[in-house]
N, CA, C and O atoms as a printed pandas DataFrame, in Angstrom:
     atom_number atom_name residue_name chain_id  residue_number  x_coord  y_coord  z_coord
0              1         N          MET        A               1   -8.850  -12.204  -11.054
1              2        CA          MET        A               1   -8.140  -11.888  -11.426
2              3         C          MET        A               1   -7.226  -10.574  -10.752
3              4         O          MET        A               1   -7.863   -9.567  -10.443
4              5         N          THR        A               2   -6.002  -10.591  -10.568
5              6        CA          THR        A               2   -5.134   -9.530   -9.922
6              7         C          THR        A               2   -5.822   -8.514  -10.587
7              8         O          THR        A               2   -6.276   -8.771  -11.702
8              9         N          GLU        A               3   -6.021   -7.124   -9.979
9             10        CA          GLU        A               3   -6.439   -6.288  -10.654
10            11         C          GLU        A               3   -4.581   -4.880  -10.663
11            12         O          GLU        A               3   -3.535   -5.137  -10.067
12            13         N          PHE        A               4   -4.798   -3.834  -11.355
13            14        CA          PHE        A               4   -3.434   -3.614  -11.235
14            15         C          PHE        A               4   -3.965   -1.817  -11.867
15            16         O          PHE        A               4   -3.446   -1.201  -12.798
16            17         N          PRO        A               5   -5.100   -1.374  -11.000
17            18        CA          PRO        A               5   -5.455    0.312  -11.392
18            19         C          PRO        A               5   -4.222    1.337  -11.641
19            20         O          PRO        A               5   -3.312    1.678  -10.886
20            21         N          ASP        A               6   -4.544    1.721  -13.054
21            22        CA          ASP        A               6   -3.606    2.800  -13.530
22            23         C          ASP        A               6   -3.661    3.993  -12.669
23            24         O          ASP        A               6   -2.674    4.693  -12.442
24            25         N          ASP        A               7   -5.034    4.242  -12.117
25            26        CA          ASP        A               7   -4.453    5.776  -10.963
26            27         C          ASP        A               7   -3.799    5.955  -10.232
27            28         O          ASP        A               7   -3.701    7.076   -9.733
28            29         N          ARG        A               8   -2.713    4.437   -9.667
29            30        CA          ARG        A               8   -1.991    4.581   -8.389
30            31         C          ARG        A               8   -0.753    4.078   -9.040
31            32         O          ARG        A               8   -0.653    3.478  -10.110
32            33         N          ARG        A               9    0.245    4.460   -8.132
33            34        CA          ARG        A               9    1.615    3.793   -8.276
34            35         C          ARG        A               9    2.180    2.806   -7.545
35            36         O          ARG        A               9    1.546    2.716   -6.494
36            37         N          TYR        A              10    3.130    1.963   -7.591
37            38        CA          TYR        A              10    3.543    0.808   -6.975
38            39         C          TYR        A              10    4.664    0.493   -6.617
39            40         O          TYR        A              10    5.486    0.739   -7.500
40            41         N          THR        A              11    5.262   -0.116   -5.364
41            42        CA          THR        A              11    6.495   -0.637   -5.453
42            43         C          THR        A              11    6.752   -1.896   -5.647
43            44         O          THR        A              11    5.971   -2.661   -6.214
44            45         N          ARG        A              12    8.365   -2.358   -4.988
45            46        CA          ARG        A              12    8.547   -3.119   -5.730
46            47         C          ARG        A              12    8.262   -4.288   -4.257
47            48         O          ARG        A              12    8.134   -5.512   -4.280
48            49         N          GLU        A              13    8.239   -3.461   -3.233
49            50        CA          GLU        A              13    7.185   -4.539   -2.073
50            51         C          GLU        A              13    5.849   -4.598   -1.671
51            52         O          GLU        A              13    5.406   -5.016   -0.601
52            53         N          HIS        A              14    4.995   -3.943   -3.038
53            54        CA          HIS        A              14    3.589   -4.294   -3.239
54            55         C          HIS        A              14    2.717   -3.475   -2.509
55            56         O          HIS        A              14    1.575   -3.755   -2.144
56            57         N          GLU        A              15    3.378   -2.387   -2.315
57            58        CA          GLU        A              15    2.484   -1.289   -1.640
58            59         C          GLU        A              15    2.131   -0.185   -3.084
59            60         O          GLU        A              15    2.955    0.231   -3.898
60            61         N          TRP        A              16    0.637    0.087   -3.042
61            62        CA          TRP        A              16    0.330    1.666   -3.557
62            63         C          TRP        A              16    0.295    2.187   -3.381
63            64         O          TRP        A              16    0.081    2.152   -2.169
64            65         N          ALA        A              17    0.385    3.872   -3.981
65            66        CA          ALA        A              17    0.159    5.039   -3.411
66            67         C          ALA        A              17   -0.583    5.767   -4.624
67            68         O          ALA        A              17   -0.511    5.452   -5.812
68            69         N          ARG        A              18   -1.235    6.704   -4.113
69            70        CA          ARG        A              18   -1.934    7.605   -5.200
70            71         C          ARG        A              18   -2.387    8.842   -4.736
71            72         O          ARG        A              18   -2.893    8.577   -3.646
72            73         N          GLU        A              19   -2.500   10.079   -4.943
73            74        CA          GLU        A              19   -3.030   11.034   -4.587
74            75         C          GLU        A              19   -4.222   11.548   -4.370
75            76         O          GLU        A              19   -5.064   11.278   -5.226
76            77         N          ALA        A              20   -4.526   12.156   -3.553
77            78        CA          ALA        A              20   -6.251   12.276   -3.385
78            79         C          ALA        A              20   -6.188   13.643   -2.391
79            80         O          ALA        A              20   -5.303   13.747   -1.541
80            81         N          ASP        A              21   -7.062   14.520   -2.558
81            82        CA          ASP        A              21   -7.509   15.804   -1.769
82            83         C          ASP        A              21   -6.130   16.543   -0.917
83            84         O          ASP        A              21   -6.327   17.023    0.199
84            85         N          GLY        A              22   -4.414   16.590   -1.697
85            86        CA          GLY        A              22   -3.566   16.841   -1.131
86            87         C          GLY        A              22   -3.098   16.038   -0.567
87            88         O          GLY        A              22   -2.080   16.631   -0.211
88            89         N          HIS        A              23   -3.014   15.060   -0.155
89            90        CA          HIS        A              23   -2.629   13.760    0.535
90            91         C          HIS        A              23   -2.409   12.497   -0.314
91            92         O          HIS        A              23   -3.011   12.148   -1.329
92            93         N          ILE        A              24   -1.265   11.815    0.433
93            94        CA          ILE        A              24   -1.229   10.597   -0.527
94            95         C          ILE        A              24   -1.658    9.356    0.144
95            96         O          ILE        A              24   -0.819    8.990    0.967
96            97         N          VAL        A              25   -2.728    8.563    0.057
97            98        CA          VAL        A              25   -3.248    7.444   -0.134
98            99         C          VAL        A              25   -2.160    6.027    0.101
99           100         O          VAL        A              25   -1.273    6.031   -0.752
100          101         N          VAL        A              26   -2.110    5.382    0.633
101          102        CA          VAL        A              26   -1.221    4.235    1.121
102          103         C          VAL        A              26   -2.130    2.654    1.496
103          104         O          VAL        A              26   -2.857    2.266    2.410
104          105         N          GLY        A              27   -1.671    2.161    0.398
105          106        CA          GLY        A              27   -2.065    0.457    0.913
106          107         C          GLY        A              27   -1.506   -0.544   -0.166
107          108         O          GLY        A              27   -0.847   -0.163   -1.133
108          109         N          ILE        A              28   -1.801   -1.752    0.064
109          110        CA          ILE        A              28   -0.789   -2.758   -0.584
110          111         C          ILE        A              28   -1.791   -3.307   -1.781
111          112         O          ILE        A              28   -2.986   -3.043   -1.915
112          113         N          THR        A              29   -1.079   -4.024   -2.492
113          114        CA          THR        A              29   -1.679   -4.234   -3.709
114          115         C          THR        A              29   -2.739   -5.569   -3.756
115          116         O          THR        A              29   -2.917   -6.337   -2.811
116          117         N          ASP        A              30   -3.233   -5.634   -4.752
117          118        CA          ASP        A              30   -4.177   -6.710   -4.611
118          119         C          ASP        A              30   -3.393   -7.929   -4.769
119          120         O          ASP        A              30   -3.440   -8.764   -3.867
120          121         N          TYR        A              31   -2.594   -8.159   -5.925
121          122        CA          TYR        A              31   -1.505   -9.325   -5.324
122          123         C          TYR        A              31   -0.647   -9.765   -4.088
123          124         O          TYR        A              31   -0.164  -10.873   -3.857
124          125         N          ALA        A              32   -0.587   -8.698   -3.409
125          126        CA          ALA        A              32   -0.136   -9.044   -2.016
126          127         C          ALA        A              32   -0.892   -8.932   -0.965
127          128         O          ALA        A              32   -0.289   -8.857    0.105
128          129         N          GLN        A              33   -2.027   -8.897   -0.941
129          130        CA          GLN        A              33   -3.204   -9.730   -0.740
130          131         C          GLN        A              33   -3.384  -10.733   -0.505
131          132         O          GLN        A              33   -3.630  -11.252    0.583
132          133         N          GLU        A              34   -3.239  -11.379   -2.006
133          134        CA          GLU        A              34   -3.341  -12.426   -2.700
134          135         C          GLU        A              34   -2.584  -13.704   -1.600
135          136         O          GLU        A              34   -2.932  -14.765   -1.081
136          137         N          GLN        A              35   -1.573  -12.976   -1.642
137          138        CA          GLN        A              35   -0.091  -14.021   -1.745
138          139         C          GLN        A              35   -0.021  -13.945   -0.098
139          140         O          GLN        A              35    0.733  -14.766    0.425
140          141         N          LEU        A              36   -0.858  -12.880    0.922
141          142        CA          LEU        A              36   -0.888  -13.214    1.900
142          143         C          LEU        A              36   -1.947  -13.967    2.536
143          144         O          LEU        A              36   -1.661  -14.536    3.589
144          145         N          GLY        A              37   -3.366  -14.089    1.983
145          146        CA          GLY        A              37   -4.221  -15.205    2.153
146          147         C          GLY        A              37   -5.185  -14.075    3.213
147          148         O          GLY        A              37   -5.113  -12.858    3.043
148          149         N          ASP        A              38   -6.173  -14.780    4.432
149          150        CA          ASP        A              38   -6.960  -13.763    5.077
150          151         C          ASP        A              38   -6.125  -13.442    5.700
151          152         O          ASP        A              38   -5.265  -14.200    6.149
152          153         N          ILE        A              39   -6.199  -12.013    5.905
153          154        CA          ILE        A              39   -5.629  -10.989    6.790
154          155         C          ILE        A              39   -6.220  -10.688    8.139
155          156         O          ILE        A              39   -7.213   -9.960    8.150
156          157         N          VAL        A              40   -5.861  -11.038    9.009
157          158        CA          VAL        A              40   -6.535  -10.856   10.427
158          159         C          VAL        A              40   -6.324  -10.008   11.076
159          160         O          VAL        A              40   -7.208   -9.671   11.863
160          161         N          GLU        A              41   -4.838   -9.145   11.042
161          162        CA          GLU        A              41   -5.022   -8.003   12.222
162          163         C          GLU        A              41   -3.585   -7.109   11.309
163          164         O          GLU        A              41   -2.691   -7.627   10.639
164          165         N          VAL        A              42   -3.790   -5.856   11.570
165          166        CA          VAL        A              42   -3.273   -4.777   10.841
166          167         C          VAL        A              42   -2.279   -3.931   12.160
167          168         O          VAL        A              42   -2.783   -3.959   13.283
168          169         N          GLU        A              43   -1.168   -3.344   12.029
169          170        CA          GLU        A              43   -0.386   -2.633   12.677
170          171         C          GLU        A              43   -0.063   -1.353   12.182
171          172         O          GLU        A              43    0.786   -1.633   11.335
172          173         N          LEU        A              44   -0.194   -0.137   12.167
173          174        CA          LEU        A              44    0.002    1.093   11.857
174          175         C          LEU        A              44    0.633    1.945   12.564
175          176         O          LEU        A              44    0.530    1.790   13.781
176          177         N          PRO        A              45    1.555    3.208   12.016
177          178        CA          PRO        A              45    1.662    3.874   12.880
178          179         C          PRO        A              45    0.511    5.303   13.000
179          180         O          PRO        A              45   -0.234    5.717   12.112
180          181         N          ASP        A              46    0.666    5.785   14.259
181          182        CA          ASP        A              46   -0.200    7.063   14.316
182          183         C          ASP        A              46   -0.088    7.695   13.867
183          184         O          ASP        A              46    0.989    7.938   13.322
184          185         N          PRO        A              47   -1.229    8.490   13.761
185          186        CA          PRO        A              47   -1.682   10.159   12.898
186          187         C          PRO        A              47   -0.282   10.839   13.654
187          188         O          PRO        A              47    0.113   10.553   14.784
188          189         N          GLY        A              48    0.286   11.723   12.793
189          190        CA          GLY        A              48    1.321   12.877   13.561
190          191         C          GLY        A              48    3.019   11.897   13.252
191          192         O          GLY        A              48    4.115   12.442   13.389
192          193         N          ALA        A              49    2.843   10.487   12.852
193          194        CA          ALA        A              49    3.990   10.133   12.830
194          195         C          ALA        A              49    4.393   10.098   11.491
195          196         O          ALA        A              49    3.752   10.140   10.441
196          197         N          GLN        A              50    6.258    9.967   11.886
197          198        CA          GLN        A              50    6.710   10.425   10.467
198          199         C          GLN        A              50    7.212    8.677    9.517
199          200         O          GLN        A              50    7.624    7.569    9.860
200          201         N          VAL        A              51    6.962    9.154    8.639
201          202        CA          VAL        A              51    7.110    7.546    7.432
202          203         C          VAL        A              51    8.187    8.349    6.850
203          204         O          VAL        A              51    8.333    9.572    6.871
204          205         N          THR        A              52    8.904    7.446    6.333
205          206        CA          THR        A              52   10.147    7.228    5.292
206          207         C          THR        A              52   10.295    6.452    4.053
207          208         O          THR        A              52   10.479    5.238    4.141
208          209         N          ALA        A              53   10.241    6.960    3.044
209          210        CA          ALA        A              53   10.128    6.022    1.964
210          211         C          ALA        A              53   10.946    4.887    1.753
211          212         O          ALA        A              53   12.164    5.060    1.698
212          213         N          GLY        A              54   10.414    3.622    1.612
213          214        CA          GLY        A              54   11.289    2.302    1.517
214          215         C          GLY        A              54   11.588    1.606    3.280
215          216         O          GLY        A              54   12.180    0.537    3.431
216          217         N          ALA        A              55   11.158    2.283    4.249
217          218        CA          ALA        A              55   11.323    2.036    5.840
218          219         C          ALA        A              55    9.507    1.120    5.967
219          220         O          ALA        A              55    8.368    1.382    5.580
220          221         N          PRO        A              56   10.079    0.165    6.623
221          222        CA          PRO        A              56    8.614   -0.682    7.706
222          223         C          PRO        A              56    8.145    0.641    7.809
223          224         O          PRO        A              56    8.916    1.590    7.951
224          225         N          LEU        A              57    6.961    0.751    7.747
225          226        CA          LEU        A              57    5.518    1.625    8.541
226          227         C          LEU        A              57    4.648    0.920    9.363
227          228         O          LEU        A              57    3.696    1.482    9.905
228          229         N          GLY        A              58    4.989   -0.748    9.560
229          230        CA          GLY        A              58    3.365   -1.344   10.166
230          231         C          GLY        A              58    3.786   -3.125    9.373
231          232         O          GLY        A              58    4.643   -3.563    8.606
232          233         N          GLU        A              59    2.668   -3.643   10.084
233          234        CA          GLU        A              59    2.830   -5.187    9.951
234          235         C          GLU        A              59    0.886   -5.155    9.117
235          236         O          GLU        A              59   -0.037   -4.347    9.015
236          237         N          VAL        A              60    1.156   -6.435    8.760
237          238        CA          VAL        A              60    0.085   -6.994    8.319
238          239         C          VAL        A              60    0.219   -8.205    8.682
239          240         O          VAL        A              60    1.274   -8.802    8.470
240          241         N          GLU        A              61   -1.063   -8.909    9.432
241          242        CA          GLU        A              61   -0.738  -10.472    9.926
242          243         C          GLU        A              61   -1.884  -11.575    9.075
243          244         O          GLU        A              61   -3.082  -11.569    9.359
244          245         N          SER        A              62   -1.506  -12.161    8.395
245          246        CA          SER        A              62   -2.624  -12.956    7.675
246          247         C          SER        A              62   -2.689  -14.476    8.793
247          248         O          SER        A              62   -2.298  -14.612    9.953
248          249         N          THR        A              63   -3.353  -15.448    7.848
249          250        CA          THR        A              63   -3.179  -16.456    8.858
250          251         C          THR        A              63   -2.206  -17.612    7.953
251          252         O          THR        A              63   -2.410  -18.797    8.217
252          253         N          LYS        A              64   -1.274  -17.314    7.012
253          254        CA          LYS        A              64   -0.235  -17.728    6.472
254          255         C          LYS        A              64    0.933  -17.098    7.498
255          256         O          LYS        A              64    1.621  -17.913    8.113
256          257         N          SER        A              65    1.130  -15.914    7.661
257          258        CA          SER        A              65    2.446  -15.172    8.225
258          259         C          SER        A              65    1.975  -13.477    8.375
259          260         O          SER        A              65    0.938  -12.840    8.193
260          261         N          ILE        A              66    3.611  -13.125    8.888
261          262        CA          ILE        A              66    3.409  -11.801    9.366
262          263         C          ILE        A              66    4.444  -11.295    8.300
263          264         O          ILE        A              66    5.582  -11.694    8.053
264          265         N          ALA        A              67    3.391   -9.894    7.528
265          266        CA          ALA        A              67    4.742   -9.088    6.677
266          267         C          ALA        A              67    4.152   -7.888    7.012
267          268         O          ALA        A              67    3.013   -7.502    7.275
268          269         N          ASP        A              68    5.864   -7.145    6.882
269          270        CA          ASP        A              68    5.681   -5.653    6.929
270          271         C          ASP        A              68    5.437   -4.954    5.944
271          272         O          ASP        A              68    5.671   -5.272    4.778
272          273         N          VAL        A              69    4.863   -3.767    6.388
273          274        CA          VAL        A              69    4.229   -3.019    5.618
274          275         C          VAL        A              69    5.378   -2.031    5.032
275          276         O          VAL        A              69    5.904   -1.408    5.955
276          277         N          TYR        A              70    5.834   -1.761    3.949
277          278        CA          TYR        A              70    6.467   -0.434    3.467
278          279         C          TYR        A              70    6.050    0.808    3.018
279          280         O          TYR        A              70    5.248    0.882    2.087
280          281         N          SER        A              71    6.575    1.965    3.661
281          282        CA          SER        A              71    6.047    3.524    3.239
282          283         C          SER        A              71    6.609    3.516    1.868
283          284         O          SER        A              71    7.754    3.128    1.638
284          285         N          PRO        A              72    5.490    4.109    0.621
285          286        CA          PRO        A              72    5.850    3.782   -0.939
286          287         C          PRO        A              72    6.368    5.434   -0.367
287          288         O          PRO        A              72    7.493    5.599   -0.840
288          289         N          VAL        A              73    5.963    6.666    0.451
289          290        CA          VAL        A              73    6.563    7.970   -0.072
290          291         C          VAL        A              73    6.855    7.923    1.505
291          292         O          VAL        A              73    6.560    7.028    2.296
292          293         N          SER        A              74    7.716    9.507    1.811
293          294        CA          SER        A              74    8.059   10.033    2.957
294          295         C          SER        A              74    7.076   11.407    3.110
295          296         O          SER        A              74    6.731   12.223    2.255
296          297         N          GLY        A              75    6.738   11.311    4.706
297          298        CA          GLY        A              75    6.210   12.351    5.164
298          299         C          GLY        A              75    5.300   12.337    6.217
299          300         O          GLY        A              75    5.623   11.329    6.846
300          301         N          GLN        A              76    4.310   12.876    6.812
301          302        CA          GLN        A              76    4.112   12.173    7.989
302          303         C          GLN        A              76    2.426   11.921    7.466
303          304         O          GLN        A              76    1.839   12.371    6.481
304          305         N          VAL        A              77    1.909   10.927    8.677
305          306        CA          VAL        A              77    0.578   10.289    8.882
306          307         C          VAL        A              77   -0.309   11.299    9.301
307          308         O          VAL        A              77   -0.152   11.986   10.310
308          309         N          ALA        A              78   -1.218   11.371    8.528
309          310        CA          ALA        A              78   -2.612   12.424    8.215
310          311         C          ALA        A              78   -3.599   11.419    9.096
311          312         O          ALA        A              78   -3.942   11.617   10.262
312          313         N          GLU        A              79   -3.952   10.358    8.307
313          314        CA          GLU        A              79   -4.819    9.544    9.149
314          315         C          GLU        A              79   -4.622    8.254    8.914
315          316         O          GLU        A              79   -4.016    8.000    7.873
316          317         N          THR        A              80   -5.086    7.023    9.837
317          318        CA          THR        A              80   -5.393    6.125    9.397
318          319         C          THR        A              80   -6.769    5.387    9.080
319          320         O          THR        A              80   -7.879    5.825    9.385
320          321         N          ASN        A              81   -6.525    4.273    8.460
321          322        CA          ASN        A              81   -7.799    3.758    8.416
322          323         C          ASN        A              81   -8.486    2.951    9.221
323          324         O          ASN        A              81   -8.547    1.739    9.010
324          325         N          ALA        A              82   -9.200    3.664   10.440
325          326        CA          ALA        A              82   -9.909    2.937   11.518
326          327         C          ALA        A              82  -11.146    1.560   10.947
327          328         O          ALA        A              82  -11.452    0.624   11.686
328          329         N          ASP        A              83  -11.565    1.696    9.863
329          330        CA          ASP        A              83  -12.217    0.287    9.377
330          331         C          ASP        A              83  -11.313   -0.800    9.353
331          332         O          ASP        A              83  -11.770   -1.887    9.705
332          333         N          VAL        A              84   -9.948   -0.728    8.961
333          334        CA          VAL        A              84   -9.100   -1.698    8.650
334          335         C          VAL        A              84   -8.599   -2.510    9.820
335          336         O          VAL        A              84   -8.350   -3.709    9.940
336          337         N          LYS        A              85   -8.519   -1.325   10.770
337          338        CA          LYS        A              85   -8.208   -1.953   12.128
338          339         C          LYS        A              85   -9.164   -2.624   12.612
339          340         O          LYS        A              85   -8.796   -3.508   13.386
340          341         N          GLN        A              86  -10.231   -2.538   12.450
341          342        CA          GLN        A              86  -11.513   -3.141   13.080
342          343         C          GLN        A              86  -11.977   -3.807   12.362
343          344         O          GLN        A              86  -12.791   -4.560   12.895
344          345         N          SER        A              87  -11.812   -3.993   10.792
345          346        CA          SER        A              87  -12.084   -4.981   10.079
346          347         C          SER        A              87  -11.096   -5.485    8.830
347          348         O          SER        A              87  -11.470   -5.457    7.657
348          349         N          PRO        A              88   -9.838   -5.929    9.236
349          350        CA          PRO        A              88   -9.004   -6.149    8.356
350          351         C          PRO        A              88   -9.313   -6.977    7.301
351          352         O          PRO        A              88   -8.333   -7.048    6.559
352          353         N          GLU        A              89  -10.054   -7.503    6.982
353          354        CA          GLU        A              89  -10.504   -8.558    5.720
354          355         C          GLU        A              89  -10.520   -8.014    4.922
355          356         O          GLU        A              89   -9.918   -8.413    3.925
356          357         N          LEU        A              90  -11.337   -6.593    4.907
357          358        CA          LEU        A              90  -11.369   -5.349    4.271
358          359         C          LEU        A              90  -10.083   -5.412    2.750
359          360         O          LEU        A              90  -10.253   -5.300    1.536
360          361         N          ILE        A              91   -9.204   -5.574    3.357
361          362        CA          ILE        A              91   -7.945   -5.651    2.644
362          363         C          ILE        A              91   -7.822   -6.775    1.564
363          364         O          ILE        A              91   -7.214   -6.701    0.495
364          365         N          ASN        A              92   -8.443   -7.708    2.008
365          366        CA          ASN        A              92   -8.904   -8.743    0.680
366          367         C          ASN        A              92  -10.130   -8.553    0.038
367          368         O          ASN        A              92  -10.162   -9.066   -1.081
368          369         N          THR        A              93  -11.054   -8.034    0.357
369          370        CA          THR        A              93  -12.133   -7.757   -0.191
370          371         C          THR        A              93  -11.849   -6.459   -0.727
371          372         O          THR        A              93  -12.368   -6.419   -1.842
372          373         N          ASP        A              94  -11.503   -5.809   -0.570
373          374        CA          ASP        A              94  -11.206   -4.138   -1.476
374          375         C          ASP        A              94  -10.014   -3.814   -1.322
375          376         O          ASP        A              94   -9.787   -2.921   -0.505
376          377         N          PRO        A              95   -8.965   -4.387   -1.999
377          378        CA          PRO        A              95   -7.449   -3.301   -1.105
378          379         C          PRO        A              95   -7.675   -2.097   -1.980
379          380         O          PRO        A              95   -6.747   -1.376   -1.611
380          381         N          TYR        A              96   -8.300   -1.449   -2.873
381          382        CA          TYR        A              96   -8.121   -0.541   -3.705
382          383         C          TYR        A              96   -8.885    0.439   -3.595
383          384         O          TYR        A              96   -8.877    1.471   -4.266
384          385         N          GLY        A              97   -9.900    0.003   -2.327
385          386        CA          GLY        A              97  -10.877    0.787   -1.897
386          387         C          GLY        A              97  -11.202    1.086   -0.532
387          388         O          GLY        A              97  -10.543    2.006   -0.046
388          389         N          ARG        A              98  -12.143    0.480    0.286
389          390        CA          ARG        A              98  -12.213    0.749    1.611
390          391         C          ARG        A              98  -10.960    0.178    2.604
391          392         O          ARG        A              98  -10.756    0.211    3.818
392          393         N          GLY        A              99  -10.173   -0.408    1.338
393          394        CA          GLY        A              99   -8.693   -1.472    2.231
394          395         C          GLY        A              99   -7.526   -0.666    2.273
395          396         O          GLY        A              99   -6.442   -1.238    2.157
396          397         N          TRP        A             100   -7.574    0.944    2.463
397          398        CA          TRP        A             100   -6.668    1.514    2.088
398          399         C          TRP        A             100   -5.768    1.235    3.496
399          400         O          TRP        A             100   -6.315    0.481    4.301
400          401         N          LEU        A             101   -4.727    1.655    3.789
401          402        CA          LEU        A             101   -4.514    1.786    4.367
402          403         C          LEU        A             101   -4.247    3.307    5.823
403          404         O          LEU        A             101   -4.733    3.403    6.950
404          405         N          MET        A             102   -3.452    4.067    5.189
405          406        CA          MET        A             102   -3.367    5.123    5.390
406          407         C          MET        A             102   -3.602    6.668    4.797
407          408         O          MET        A             102   -4.464    6.741    3.922
408          409         N          THR        A             103   -3.003    7.786    5.136
409          410        CA          THR        A             103   -3.030    9.005    4.447
410          411         C          THR        A             103   -1.708    9.452    4.460
411          412         O          THR        A             103   -1.480    9.378    5.668
412          413         N          VAL        A             104   -0.355    9.995    3.789
413          414        CA          VAL        A             104   -0.036   10.771    4.588
414          415         C          VAL        A             104    0.576   12.574    3.782
415          416         O          VAL        A             104    0.508   12.924    2.604
416          417         N          ARG        A             105    0.904   13.037    4.505
417          418        CA          ARG        A             105    1.212   14.409    4.007
418          419         C          ARG        A             105    2.457   14.453    3.454
419          420         O          ARG        A             105    3.357   14.664    4.267
420          421         N          GLY        A             106    2.872   14.280    1.989
421          422        CA          GLY        A             106    3.932   14.649    1.805
422          423         C          GLY        A             106    4.076   15.130    0.220
423          424         O          GLY        A             106    3.020   15.300   -0.390
424          425         N          ALA        A             107    5.077   15.311   -0.335
425          426        CA          ALA        A             107    5.162   15.644   -1.778
426          427         C          ALA        A             107    4.725   14.647   -2.596
427          428         O          ALA        A             107    5.192   13.508   -2.621
428          429         N          PRO        A             108    3.681   15.132   -3.377
429          430        CA          PRO        A             108    3.047   14.115   -4.415
430          431         C          PRO        A             108    3.989   14.065   -5.681
431          432         O          PRO        A             108    3.383   13.508   -6.596
432          433         N          GLY        A             109    5.129   14.414   -6.014
433          434        CA          GLY        A             109    6.175   14.417   -6.882
434          435         C          GLY        A             109    6.975   13.186   -6.226
435          436         O          GLY        A             109    7.855   12.783   -6.987
436          437         N          GLN        A             110    6.899   12.495   -5.028
437          438        CA          GLN        A             110    7.332   11.150   -4.751
438          439         C          GLN        A             110    6.816    9.910   -5.579
439          440         O          GLN        A             110    7.452    8.866   -5.720
440          441         N          LEU        A             111    5.761   10.136   -6.024
441          442        CA          LEU        A             111    5.052    9.280   -6.332
442          443         C          LEU        A             111    5.831    8.897   -7.930
443          444         O          LEU        A             111    5.820    7.771   -8.428
444          445         N          GLU        A             112    6.513   10.184   -8.582
445          446        CA          GLU        A             112    6.680    9.397   -9.949
446          447         C          GLU        A             112    8.274    8.809   -9.538
447          448         O          GLU        A             112    9.174    8.966  -10.363
448          449         N          GLU        A             113    8.550    8.149   -8.255
449          450        CA          GLU        A             113    9.722    7.443   -8.085
450          451         C          GLU        A             113    8.990    5.783   -8.215
451          452         O          GLU        A             113    9.559    4.691   -8.219
452          453         N          LEU        A             114    7.752    6.069   -8.298
453          454        CA          LEU        A             114    7.170    4.630   -8.023
454          455         C          LEU        A             114    6.920    3.791   -9.083
455          456         O          LEU        A             114    7.230    4.479  -10.056
456          457         N          MET        A             115    6.548    2.723   -9.485
457          458        CA          MET        A             115    6.369    2.116  -10.775
458          459         C          MET        A             115    5.115    2.629  -11.186
459          460         O          MET        A             115    4.459    3.303  -10.392
460          461         N          ALA        A             116    4.663    2.372  -12.436
461          462        CA          ALA        A             116    3.149    3.023  -13.042
462          463         C          ALA        A             116    2.618    1.635  -12.998
463          464         O          ALA        A             116    3.360    0.865  -12.389
464          465         N          ALA        A             117    1.727    1.204  -13.393
465          466        CA          ALA        A             117    0.423    0.218  -13.587
466          467         C          ALA        A             117    1.479   -1.001  -14.246
467          468         O          ALA        A             117    2.007   -1.936  -13.644
468          469         N          ALA        A             118    1.560   -0.700  -15.430
469          470        CA          ALA        A             118    2.194   -1.731  -16.589
470          471         C          ALA        A             118    3.480   -1.951  -15.960
471          472         O          ALA        A             118    3.856   -3.075  -16.295
472          473         N          ASP        A             119    4.341   -1.386  -15.190
473          474        CA          ASP        A             119    5.722   -1.556  -14.604
474          475         C          ASP        A             119    5.391   -2.923  -13.671
475          476         O          ASP        A             119    5.924   -4.033  -13.669
476          477         N          TYR        A             120    4.372   -2.410  -12.946
477          478        CA          TYR        A             120    4.219   -3.304  -11.497
478          479         C          TYR        A             120    3.728   -4.705  -12.447
479          480         O          TYR        A             120    4.344   -5.761  -12.304
480          481         N          ARG        A             121    2.798   -4.619  -13.225
481          482        CA          ARG        A             121    1.923   -5.806  -13.656
482          483         C          ARG        A             121    3.027   -6.481  -14.388
483          484         O          ARG        A             121    2.844   -7.638  -14.769
484          485         N          SER        A             122    4.133   -5.889  -14.620
485          486        CA          SER        A             122    5.474   -6.713  -15.942
486          487         C          SER        A             122    6.332   -7.629  -14.850
487          488         O          SER        A             122    6.657   -8.802  -15.038
488          489         N          PHE        A             123    6.674   -6.713  -13.483
489          490        CA          PHE        A             123    7.307   -7.294  -12.178
490          491         C          PHE        A             123    6.491   -8.370  -11.450
491          492         O          PHE        A             123    6.981   -9.498  -11.384
492          493         N          VAL        A             124    5.334   -8.139  -10.918
493          494        CA          VAL        A             124    4.752   -9.293  -10.530
494          495         C          VAL        A             124    4.318  -10.521  -11.407
495          496         O          VAL        A             124    3.815  -11.578  -11.029
496          497         N          SER        A             125    4.594  -10.173  -12.481
497          498        CA          SER        A             125    4.992  -11.584  -14.020
498          499         C          SER        A             125    5.812  -11.746  -13.974
499          500         O          SER        A             125    5.885  -12.937  -14.274
500          501         N          GLY        A             126    7.370  -11.178  -13.659
501          502        CA          GLY        A             126    8.544  -11.794  -13.438
502          503         C          GLY        A             126    9.346  -11.231  -14.680
503          504         O          GLY        A             126   10.557  -11.324  -14.883
504          505         N          GLU        A             127    8.125  -10.465  -15.670
505          506        CA          GLU        A             127    8.868  -10.101  -17.084
506          507         C          GLU        A             127   10.097   -8.524  -16.485
507          508         O          GLU        A             127    9.982   -7.824  -15.478
508          509         N          GLU        A             128   11.125   -8.466  -17.562
509          510        CA          GLU        A             128   11.766   -7.170  -17.159
510          511         C          GLU        A             128   10.807   -6.216  -17.154
511          512         O          GLU        A             128    9.681   -6.544  -17.530
512          513         N          ILE        A             129   10.992   -5.224  -16.843
513          514        CA          ILE        A             129   10.520   -3.732  -16.468
514          515         C          ILE        A             129   11.258   -2.889  -17.847
515          516         O          ILE        A             129   12.442   -2.877  -18.182
516          517         N          ALA        A             130    9.996   -2.168  -18.518
517          518        CA          ALA        A             130   11.005   -0.975  -19.535
518          519         C          ALA        A             130   11.040    0.261  -18.435
519          520         O          ALA        A             130   10.219    0.712  -17.636
520          521         N          ARG        A             131   12.118    0.514  -18.721
521          522        CA          ARG        A             131   12.371    1.719  -18.118
522          523         C          ARG        A             131   12.456    3.152  -19.354
523          524         O          ARG        A             131   12.677    4.296  -18.957
């Protein structure tokens, strides 16, 4: 069953973001990894790179397709997840834990512009999102 943890915010492009230790942690959602299938490669920006909310920041390649990953927030990449680069399947097995993609130095207030878990759940099920 698809998970929608309440401790993070979500984008229409199926990324998640949450604040942790002064940074914003970014990943792709459980729903996205289910749609992609077995993930075999991840391309991410290098630490120090600038990312812009809503703009592509990298790619995830699966056995089915290649999908752009979009940044949910603007800021500077602080760290990328070396474990995911070496073992991309972590995104399939633990998208909200060990399968995170990167951390960004950005204003936490940006998270308020993203969907809450209930809104994202409605979005992926095709229901109208309450505003």
